[in-house]
N, C-alpha and C positions, 0 to 999 in steps of 0.2 A: 354683489350677492345675486347669483344667477345659477339656477339648476334646471336641467331639462325635466319638465314635469307636466305632461298634457293634462289640462283640466276642462277641456271642452265637452259640452253635452250635446249630443246629436238628438234633436227633439223629434224622434220618429213617432213618439206616442201622440203627437198632435194630429196625426192622420186619423180620420174617423173610422176607416175600414181598410181591410187588407185588399191589395190588388194582386192579380196574377200576372207574372212576367216570365219570359224565357231567359234562363241563365245563358249568357253569351259563350261560356266555356263548355258547359255540359250539354247545352241544347234542351235541357229539361225545364218544364214549367214549375214554378215555385210561388207560393203565396208570400207576400211581402207587405210590410207597412211602409216601404220606401221604394217607390218606382224610380226610374232614371231621372225624371224631372225633379223629384224630391231629393235624390242623391246629390244632384248638381247644386240645388239651392242650399241644402244643409252644409255641403262641403264648402261652398263659397263663404257662408257665414263663419264656419269654424276656422277657415283659412285665416281670416282676420285675427281671430283669437290666438292662433298659433304664432303669427308674426309678432303680435304684441307680447306674448309670453316668452318666446325664445329669442327673438331678434334675428334679422337676416345678416349673414356674413357680408361685410362691406368689401367685396372683391368682385367687381363686375366681370373680369376675365374668367375667373373660376366659375361664377354663376353661369356664364354663357357656355362654358365647356360642359358642365354637368347637364345643363338643359339640352344641349345638342345631343349628347349621348342618350338622354332620357327620351327625347322626342323621336329619335330614330327607333328605339325599342318600342315605344308606344304606337308608332305608325304601323308596326307589324304585329300588334297584339290583337286580341279578340274584340277590342273596343277602340279601334283606330279613330273613330269619328268623335270621341270625346275631346273636349278642349283640355289638354293636359298641362299641368303647371309643375315645374320641378324647382325646388328651393334648397339651397345650402344654408343651414341654420348655424348661427354663431354660438355653438355649444361644444364644450369639451367632452360631453358624454358620448359613449360609443353607441350610436343608435341610428335607425332609419325607420320611418313609418309612413303611412298613407291615409288619406281621408277619402270617403266616397266622393265620386264626382270627378276624379282625376287629379287630385292634389298629392304630390309625392315629396317627401322631405328626407334629407340626409344631413347629418351633422358633420362639421369639420372634424369632430372627435373620431368618428369611424373612418373618415377619409385618410387620416394619418396612418392607419394600419392597413390600408389597401395598397397594393403594389402595382396595379396596372389598370388600364382602361377597361379591360375585359372583366376584372374583378368589380370595378365600379358598375359596369353593366349588369353583373350578377346581382348586386344589391338592389339596383333600381328595378331590374326585371322581377325580382321577388316582390317588391312593393307594388309594381304594376299588376302583378298577378293577384294580389289581394283585391285590387279595384276591379279587374276584369272578371273575376269570379264572384264579385258582389259580396265579399265576406263581411264588409261593414254593414250592408243592408241585411244580411242574414242574421248578424248579431243583434241588430236593432229589432228585427222581428221576434227573435227569441226573448229579448229583454224589453219588449214594449212596455213603456211606462217607467223604465229605468234608464240610466245614462249608458252610453257607449263610449268608453274611454279608459282612463287609467286611474286607479285608486291606490295610494300608497299608505293610507292611514292604518295604524296598528292599535291594538288594545292599549299598549303602553302609552301611545300618543294620546288616546282619549282620556286616559287616567291623568296624564300630565295636564291636559287642558282643564279638566275638572278640578284638579288640585291647585292650579295656579291662577286660572282666569286670564292668562296672557293669550291674546288672540293668535290663532294659527299654530299653536304648539302641536296639535294632533297631526297636521300635515307635515310639519317639520320632523316630528318623531318618526314618521314613515321613512323620511329620507335617511335618518340615522340608522334605521334598521337595514337599509340597503347600501350602506357605505361599502365600497369595494365591488359591488355588482357592476357588471360592464354593460349596463343598458337598462332600459325600462320596458316593462311588459306591455304588449298590446293585447287587446281583449279578443284574441282569436283562439279557436280551438286547436288542438294538436293536429287534427286532420287538415284544417285550413292552412296551418303553417307548412305542413308537408306538401300540400297542393301548390302553395305559392312557390316553394322550392322547385317543384316540378315545372311550373309555368315559367319561372325565371330561366331555368335551363333551356326550355323550349324557345323562349324569346332570344336567348343567346344564339342558338342554332340558326334561327331565322335571319340573324344579322351577321352570320359567318364568324361568330366567336366560338371557340371550343367550349362545349358545355362543361368540361372539366373545371372551368373557372368557377362554377357554382360550388364545386367541392372545395376550392381554395377559400371561398367566402365563408363556408361553414367551418372550415379549419381555423379561420381568423377568430370566429366566435368561440370555438373550443379552446384556442390558445388564450383568449381573454379570461376564460374561466380558470384555466390552469394558473395563469399569472396571479389572479385574485387570490386563489388558495395559497400559492407560494408566498405572496407578499404578506398575507395574514399570518402565516406560520412564522415567517422571519421576524415579524413585529410582535409576536406573542399574542395575536388576536385570534378569536374564533374564526374559522373559515366562513365564507358566505353561507347563509342558512339554507338557501334554495338552490338546487342544481340548475345549471344552464341559465337561460334567460328567465328564471323564475318558473314556478310550478306549472303554469298554464301552457308552456311551450314544450314540445318534444325535446328530449335530450340531444345534445350535439352529436353524441355517438349514433343515435337513431337516425338523425338527419344525414350524417355522413354516410351511413350504410345505404340509405335509400337513394341519395343523390348520386353516389358512385355508380349504382346499377342503372339509374336513369341516364346518366351521362354516357355510359358505354353504349346503351341502346340507341341513343340519339346520334352518337358519333358514327355508329355503324351505317347509318343512312346517309352519311356525307363523306364518301370516299375521296372527294377532291381536296379535302383538307380545310384549313381555317386561316382566317386573316391573322395578321400580327396582333399580339395581345395589347400593343400600345403602351408598353411600359415607359418609354422615354416621354411620350406625350403626357402621360399621367403625372409622372414625377415632376416634369416642368410645370404643370398646372398647379401643383400643391407646394412647390418650392416657395418658402417664405411665409406660409400660412401660420397663424398663431397656434401654438400647441399648449394645451392646458388652459388655465384661467386667462381671461383677457382683461385689459385695462378697464373696460366698461363694467365687467362683472365683479371686479375685485380679485386680488391675487393672494393665494395661500402659499406660503413658503415655510414649510415645517410647522412650527408653532405660531408663526406670525401671519396676520391678515392685514393686507394693505388695500385701501380703496382710493386710488389717486383722484378720480373725479370728485369724491366727497372730501378728500384731504385728511382721512383719518386712518389710524392703525390700532390694532389691539393684539395682545399676546395671550395665547392659551396657556394655562398652567401645565406643568409637567404631567404627562400621562393623559392629557385631554386630546381630543381629535376635533378638527375644524370641519364643519359641514356648511358649504356655501350654497344657499338656496336662492331662488328667484325673489323671494319676499323677505328673507331673513338670513342671518348668520347664526349658527349654533356652535358653541364650544361645549363639547360633550365629554363627560368624564369617562375613565376607563371602564367602569362598571356599567355604563350606558343607562344609569338611572337618575342622572342629574345633568343639567346644562344651563349655560347662560345664553339667552336668546336675544340677539340684537336686531331691531327693526327701525326703519326710518318712519317717524310719525307722518302720516299722509298729509299732504297740503290741504286737502278738503277739511280735515279735522282742525288744522291750524287756522283756517279761515273762520271756523266757528268759535274756537277758543282763544285765538291769539297764541303767542309763543311763551306765555307765562307757564312755568312748570306747574304751579298750583292749579291754574285754570285747566290745563291739560289733564291733570290727575282727577280733578273734581268733575269737570264737565265732560271730558272726553273718555276717561277710563272708569268713571263711576266710583272713584275713591271717596270714602266717607269716614271721617275720624282717622284713626291710625296714627302712625308716628312718622314725621318727616325729618330728614337730616340734610343740611346744606353742605355740599362738597365742591372741591375744585379738582378736576381731573386733568392730567397731562400738563399741569403747571398753569393753565389758563382757561380751561373750559368749565363754565358754571354747570353744576349738577345738583339734583335733588334725589335722595334715596327715600322711598316710601315703603312702609310695611303696615298692612292693615286691611280692613274689609273693603270690598268693592261690589258693585251691582252691575251686571252686564246689561246689554241692550234687550235681553229677553226677560229681565227682571230677576235673574238668578243671582244669588250672593255667593261670594267666595273670598279668597285672600289674595291680595296682590303684594308681591315682593319684588320691587323693580326700581331702577334708577333712570331718571330722565337726564340727558346731557345735551347741551347746545353745542353743535360742532363748529369748526372754524369757519365754515361757509354759511352758517345760519340754519342748517337743518337741525331738527331735534330728533335725537335717538332715544329709543326705549331699550334698556338692558334689563330683561326680565329673568328672574331666577325660577327655574322649573325643575321639578323632581317627581319621581314616581310616587313618593309618599313623604310624610313629614320626617321620618327617620333618615331617608336618603338626603333630604334637603339639609338636615342638621349636619350630616357627615360631610357634605360638599360645601357647606357655607364658607369656610375659610378660603378654599380654592376659588369659589365664585367671586368672593370679594377681591381676591388677587387679580382675577381677570378684569373685573370692573375698573380697578385702579390703574390697569395698564392702558386703558383707552386714552388716546392722545392724538394731537395733530401730527401729521407726517413730517418727519425730519428729512434732511438732505440724504442721510444714509438710507432711510426708509424708501425714498423715491428711487434710489439706485436698485435696492433689493426688489422693488415692485415692478421692474421692467418685465413685460411679458416675454415668454419664450417663443421661439420660432422653429419650424422645421426647415432644415437646410440639407443640401445634397453635397456629399463629399465622396472621394474615391475610397473604396474599402482598403484599409492599410494592411501591411504584412502582419501587424500585431492583432488584427481582428477586432472583435467587439470589446475585448478587454482593454485594448489600447484606446479605443474611442470612449470608453466609459471613464477613463482617467481625466478627461477634459470636459465631461458632461455635467450640466447643472442638475441633472436628475439625482435625487437623493434616496429613492426607494428602489433597491435592487437595480442600479443603473445599467449594468451589463445585460441583465435579463430584459429590461425594458427596451433597450436598443435591439435586442434579438426579436422581441415581440413586434417592434415597429417594422422590422424588415423580413418578417415571415420565416424566421430561423429560430423559433423558440423551443420547440419540443422535438428535436431530432431532425428537423428539416435541413436540407443542404445549406451550407453557408455561402455567401456571395463569393465570387471570384475576385482575386486581387485587382484593384483598379476599377471594379464595377461601382457605379454610383449607388450609394446607400443613404438612408435618411438618418439624420442626427438631430439633436435638440440643442439650440444655442440661445 
């Protein structure tokens, strides 16, 4: 259960007064609640939270490669003297982001869709630009007293939490609302995003990469949007609600238009030409990287969810969608107004209550009265279903409708029923019960199905992507996904026969 979801709070409001600093990019003086010393300190603290939340990809060679490209760009940036840190995160989400103080992150998810070292440099250069232009500090100044980060909670999520009392439903509902979105929003303005694009192109030029590669990076983002819309249409789902990388970002069309003009102007000043884009180096670096869910995060395969380290599996009812979050798993119905939410009961709570289901319900979850039913799930796992009142840690009362089950390796799981309102819960109750009853220890067949996918390199065949799709494990528009992986999604040129391309195995 793992999803990219920044939750760090940059505590700029702790500063007692604004300082005046010179912006390294513009040369202009600006008032700020976050001078460089504070940037570095806050970034260092938030960096530890990021590593804990996302996890670092266990691939030293790839980490060293990405860091090498990043350090070269940073050394030619407007803030070369910062101590820069570049980290590949173990997340399937398509994203990259930066923290004040020189901390830059890129996910293995977005790296799967890049096609060269120059494109990687474009992504890293964009994030370096956010740091060099002090965008995080500017946002902290504008929002002094508030958090600088990402919020995905929705009104529907808040209603779910109030209706059910199951902890964390609001955050998870935000994830439900963004299913299919190809990344997460950073709290930057449109002008800041456009400036970071411009700076990324500039840093490419300083390192002898063609700035046109920034155009390719923006095209990758635009193609992600197109694929999300096409996949939603093919599955009969509503298209993603917000355009582009959600509403606070400029549209990909706007970014493409601006960066094309910037790239032409920058290229005109470099008549000697550019270094090789480093396609072979890049593809060699990502060959064998996990694609999609990893073993540690749990694996979604259609309507099945497998978590090999925990030894458990669960099946979503027909028409439901699985959302894999860092703290919980959600099985969400087609109407998106009801869900089964699975969480591992924290060890600190078990140390207080013990592993008795009744003690967890009464002492840990504030259940009082209500009706309990003893069950056995998956043929051998003891479980307790409870419906009734509960009082949360703030003293507020509500209704809890949930099942506690002890897993095959001793962990205790909470399967909470959540709905937008009582009517939605009544409609979904049979399907939610079906999902609960599917909870089971992993079988030998489950373990085979749970094997993570990997990116591999193969020569492009005469039959093209249609031929590659026939042997692909991808289930959602496989030919289109393979095109997306290889930069040939929306009318871009196809690879030449024999050229190495990325596939999923």
